[in-house]
N, C-alpha and C positions, 0 to 999 in steps of 0.2 A: 704268402697272399697273390691268388690266382685262383681261376673258375673254378666256382664249384660245378659238379656231378651236376648235368639241366635234370637227370630225373629227383636228386634232392631239389633242386631250383623252383623245378613243375610244381613239385609235389605241395611244398611251401604256399606258392601263389594260390592251388587249391584248393588246398586246406584254408587256411584265409579266406578268400575272395569268392570261392566259389558256394564253401559247405558253411561259411557265415559264422567259423570256429569263433569260439571267446577268446577277444585277447586279455592276458595281462598287461598291466601296466599300459593299453594304445595307446598315452598320451605323451607331451613329448618330455616330463620329466623323466630323468635318467637314472635316477636314486630303485632300489631296488625295495618296499613297502612292507615292510613283518603284515602278517596274515595275522586276521581276528578271526573267532571260530565264534558261536551263540548257539547253546543250550538249549532243550527247550525249556527248560526253567524250575525255580521251583517257590513252593507255595514257602513264603512266613510262617512261627507260629500262631498271629492267629489266622494265618485260614485266607486275608484278606488281601493282599497284595504278592502278585509276581517278580519273585525275582529272577530277571538270567543268570545263569552261567556264562561268564563270560570268559575266556582265556586265550593268552596273544604267546602264539609263536612262532619263530622262524624256520624258514623252508632249512629243507639239508642243503647244501653243496649238490647236488644231481640235478635240485630244482631248473628250470631253461625255462625262461621266459624271452617270450616274442615280444618289438615294440614296431608295429607301425609308425613311423618319424619325417613331417616334414624332409624335400630334397635338400633344405636348407641345413637343417640338423644333419643329415644324414653326408654330406661333404664334413661337414664338423668331425662328426663320430671318424671320418673314413681319415681327416687328419688327421688325426691324433692316434690310430692303429695299435697296436705293438705286435711283437712278429708274433703272440699265439691266436691274432686275429686275423679272419682272412675275409678279401672286399671280393665279392659275388656277384657275377657279371654275368650275362647273356647274348652279350654280342660284345664287339669292338666299343668303347666307348659307354655301354650298359651296365651302368653300376647301378644293381637293386637292392643291395643289403650290404649289412657288416656283422658275423659269426662273429661272435664272444665267445670264451670261456660259458658263460652263465647268460649272455643275452643274445636272441637276436635281432638287426633293428633291421628293420624293409621299410622300403621307399612308396608314402602313403598313397601316391597316384600311380601305380602299380596300373590301372585299370583304367586309367589316361588314355581316350587313343590322342591324345596329344605328345603325351608323354612315345610312346610308339615310331607316330609320324615322324617328331623329330630326328631321332635317333634312323630312322630310317632313309632320311631326308639326308641326313649328316654320312652314311655310308656309304648312297648313293654317290654322293659330291666329291665324299675323296676317290671312291670308283674313277669320275668324270676329269677328274686330276691327275691320276696316273695313267688315266689312257692319252688328256694331252701330253703331259710331260712324252710319254714316248714317239708321241708324233711327231714331235720338238725336239725332239733326241736324237731319232735317228733317220738321217739323212741317206740318200744315195752314196755318199763319200763314205759314212763312217759305219758298218755292221757292228762295231764298239763302242763304245763307251769314254772317249778323249776329255778327262778332268781337268782343271786347277788343282793343281798343290798345296795341303795343306797346311804343308810345311816352311811357306814360301811366302816373299810379302815381292808384290805383284805393284808393277809403278807404269804408266803408261809415257808415252814418248815419241815427241813432234819429234819428227830430225830433218824436214822439206819445210816450206809453204805450209803456215798455218796461223788462225785465226785466235782472236781472245775469243770469239764466240765459240770457238774449235775448245777453245778448253774448257770450257764451263759447261757443254755437252756433255765431257768425257769422265771430267768432275763428278758433273751430278749424279753419270751412271755409277763411277764407283762409290758411292755415297748409298745411290739404291741397291744396290747389290750386295754391300757390308753387311746392310739391314735385313737383307734378303737368308745370305751365307751365315751358316756356323762353322761354318773349314774353311776357304780360303780366302783371300779378301785382298785386295786394291785399294795402293793408298789414292787418300780421298784430298787430300789437300794442298796437291801442289803435285805438276807431270815438271818432263822432265823437255830439256826443248836444246836447238845445235845438236852437235855432233856430240858421239856416246864415248865419253873418256874409252883409251885404250885400257887402262886397267881396270881390270876386273874386276876382283878378286876385290880393292879398294872401292866397290860398288852395290851394295849389298840389296841388289832388288832384279829381279824376274823379269825384265824388260818384255815391254807390247810395244814396236814400233807402227810410226803409224807415220806415213809418206802422203801429201798430198801433192800431185805431180798433172805432168802438161798431159795431152795427147802423145806426145809425140816419145816422150816415155814409154807411155801405154801401148803402143804402137808397135814400136822397135823392141819392146820383155815378149811381149804373144808372139813377135815373130822371131828374138833370138834364147829369151831365156825363158818362160812358160811351159809348167812341169803339171802338164795333166795329174798323174799320181795324188800331188802332194799338194794342190794347185785350188781354187775353184776362181772365175772369172763373178765378176758383179756385173748384172748390166740391170738399167734402169726401165722405166713402165714401156720404154719406145723399142729396147728391145738393143740400146748403146752400151758397147763393152762402158763401163766405171771405174771396172777397176779390176784387180785380183787379191783370195786373201787368203792365208796358212795358217799353219801353228807358230804364232812369235808376231805376223805383222800380218798389213793389212798397205797397201798403195791404192790410194783415191786419188780420180779425176779431178784439179781443180775449176773445172768448169762445171759443174753443179751449183742448183741452185739452193740458196741456203737451208730449205725444211728437208733437198734429199737429203747435200751431208747432212744435216745431222740426224738420217735416217739409218743410209750406211753406214758412220760411225756406232751409230749404239749396234748394228747388224754385223758391223765386225766383231764386237765384244765382245756381242749373242752367242757366236758362232767362232771365238776368241773360248769361250766357258762350255762349250761341247753341246751348244746346237745346232746343229745342221742341216733340223729337220722341218715340217711345216705342218698346215692345217688347213682345212675345209669345214671345220664346224664354228670359228668364234670367228668371226669376222671382225671384232674386236680386237682381237690377239694381233700383237706385231708381230706372227707368225703368219698370217692367213695370209692363204697362195698369191694373191691378186698384190703386186704390188702395189705397194700406198705411202705417204709419206709422214704419216703416222711415225716420231720415234718414242711412242709411247706403249706401257709392256700393260696391257690387261691385267686385269685379278685375279687371272686365271691362270697368266702367265708368273704371276707373282709369285701363286702356288707351287707352280710347277717350282720353277728358282729355289724354294724354300726347299721341296721333296729333291731336288738334283743334291745340292747343298747342307743336306742335311745331318749328313756322316755316315750313313750305311749305303752310298753305292763308293764305287770307286771306280777307276781305269781300265779297259780293258773284260768291263760288263757287255756281257749280250743282249739283248730284250726280255729274254728268259729269265735271266738269271738276275733284270730290275725288277722285272714281276715278286718273285720269289723275294726276296731283298724289300719292297715293299710293300707287301700282302697284307692290307689292311684289318685281317684280322689280326695279326701280332699288333 
């Protein structure tokens, strides 16, 4: 099954819709009816009554029938297509018919502006999602993708000061991400709190560490331990340093307000997913360039994450390779 050559598609559409060629079996009945032919007729012996000469015959196997069917029926036909049948398309997601060995089924609404407009909008939307993903995926620190692995179970670990609301925030994020992802996942029912056990081999998780700590710790860390090559500083809307993020962990200031704390917890987890960029195009996006206190993902954010963790991308891909892998014509 696949794309029918465009010249065949357009020739069929032209013949049917423009020239108005007769359609055999244009209704929704899928059975092939015998053809009845009537001759000029003969007179009876008395000469008073004309008796038509009627014969019924079935067309040979070379007969090819064209049927216009509703979009709903076409979906059923497509779902039941066999190995010898071909799905006809004129673009991504734009199925126009099914060609079987003896019958060609075509959508009856091909001439409709609504059909063409709906699919054009769908294609434009996919492009918008791809462009949004590229913007929020590639930040100044990652020219290549860095994604969670599909063969690992990730768990969130609070190793210092934390509140019940913090746990609720990260578990809600884990559930939302798991619903969007087809590959990697977080443990969504519980988090680890306190000290991490020394024997890693008996703990079947990869941990994302969240340390909520003091201003003094952050200041000392920046002075003595901060690694610009692998870590990124977090600042609030006023430019105040509020934490550090790196692969596998985040250190957050305990002086953040509740909404700010939610925002930076979610931001750190999204950064761990590989989303290090930002956007100027969607003010309702979590990744909007101006810092905000909303910890919610917009609809296009969710669709971009589904695309990112849909199974077609992997670590170390460039922007060009991401474009090729997510080509919407595929």
